[in-house]
C-alpha positions in Angstrom: 19.3 -5.3 -7.8 15.6 -5.3 -8.6 13.6 -2.1 -8.1 14.8 0.0 -5.2 12.7 0.6 -2.1 11.9 4.3 -2.0 9.8 6.2 0.5 8.1 9.4 -0.6 6.8 11.7 2.1 4.3 13.9 0.3 2.6 17.0 1.4 -1.2 16.6 1.6 -1.8 19.9 -0.2 0.5 19.4 -3.1 1.2 15.7 -3.7 -2.3 14.5 -2.9 -3.9 17.3 -4.8 -1.7 16.3 -7.8 -2.7 12.6 -7.7 -6.2 12.8 -6.2 -6.3 8.9 -6.4 -3.2 7.1 -5.2 -4.7 3.8 -6.4 -4.5 4.9 -10.1 -1.0 6.2 -10.0 0.7 3.1 -11.4 -1.7 3.3 -14.5 -0.3 6.8 -15.1 3.3 5.6 -14.9 4.1 6.1 -11.2 6.8 3.6 -10.2 5.3 0.8 -8.0 8.5 0.6 -5.9 7.8 4.1 -4.4 5.7 4.0 -1.2 3.8 7.2 -0.7 3.2 8.5 2.8 0.9 11.5 2.9 1.8 14.0 5.6 -0.2 17.1 6.7 2.6 19.4 5.5 6.2 18.6 4.3 7.4 20.8 7.2 5.8 18.4 9.7 8.3 15.6 8.8 10.9 15.2 11.6 14.6 14.4 11.1 14.1 11.2 13.0 11.3 10.1 10.7 13.5 10.7 7.6 16.3 8.7 9.2 13.9 5.9 10.4 12.8 5.3 6.8 16.4 4.3 6.0 16.6 2.2 9.2 13.4 0.5 8.0 14.9 -0.6 4.7 14.5 2.3 2.3 17.2 2.6 -0.4 16.1 6.2 -1.0 13.8 8.8 0.6 12.3 12.0 -0.8 10.0 14.7 0.3 7.5 16.2 -2.2 6.4 19.6 -1.0 4.8 22.7 -2.3 6.5 25.3 -4.4 7.6 28.2 -2.1 5.0 30.6 -3.2 2.1 28.1 -2.9 2.8 26.6 0.5 -0.4 26.4 2.4 1.5 26.6 5.7 3.8 29.4 4.3 7.2 28.0 5.3 6.5 24.2 5.3 8.6 23.4 2.2 11.5 25.5 3.5 11.4 23.8 6.8 11.4 20.4 5.1 14.2 21.4 2.8 16.4 22.3 5.8 15.6 19.0 7.5 16.5 17.1 4.3 19.8 19.0 4.1 20.5 18.1 7.8 19.9 14.4 7.0 22.2 14.7 4.0 24.9 15.8 6.3 24.2 12.9 8.7 24.4 10.4 5.7 27.7 11.9 4.6 29.1 11.6 8.2 28.1 7.9 8.0 29.9 7.5 4.7 26.6 7.1 2.8 25.8 8.8 -0.4 23.9 12.0 0.5 21.9 11.9 -2.7 19.9 9.0 -1.3 17.6 11.7 0.1 16.1 14.6 -1.8 13.6 17.5 -1.5 11.3 18.2 -4.5 9.1 21.2 -4.7 6.3 20.5 -7.2 3.3 22.2 -8.7 -0.2 21.5 -7.5 -1.4 20.9 -11.1 -2.8 17.3 -11.5 0.1 14.8 -11.7 2.5 17.5 -13.1 5.9 16.7 -11.6 4.6 14.2 -9.1 5.2 11.2 -11.3 8.4 12.6 -12.8 10.1 13.0 -9.4 9.3 9.4 -8.5 10.9 8.2 -11.7 13.9 10.5 -11.2 14.5 9.2 -7.7 14.0 5.6 -8.8 16.7 6.0 -11.6 19.1 7.8 -9.2 18.8 5.0 -6.6 19.2 2.2 -9.2 22.6 3.8 -10.0 23.6 3.9 -6.3 22.4 0.4 -5.6 20.9 -1.0 -2.3 21.4 1.0 0.8 24.3 -0.2 2.9 21.9 0.1 6.0 19.6 -2.6 4.7 19.5 -5.6 7.0 21.4 -3.9 9.8 
């Protein structure tokens, strides 16, 4: 397997504030196999959108949201975390490894944690291999 296909749903307030310039992320060590989708709030991501990412060929999916005490929308990260857990249960029911999806809460400090979580997820998915849903 080459590099896994990973989709990262990132809160505008945290992830974008961390990176400021998505074009320069690879120069800072951000894995090029991770496709970043900026969302208004991590809590705005629906369960169906998380599942659709797998249906569209993602090997892994993660949500990068605010730390609980810094969430601009107060409960956005908690809502997103609940939805990620719900999708984990669905993946398990489909006999898929539930660790293919993750919720990360990261600091708003520039690039702190943002690049690390992308690398962490890439390594995790490399171990799991391609998603069994790919091509179906």
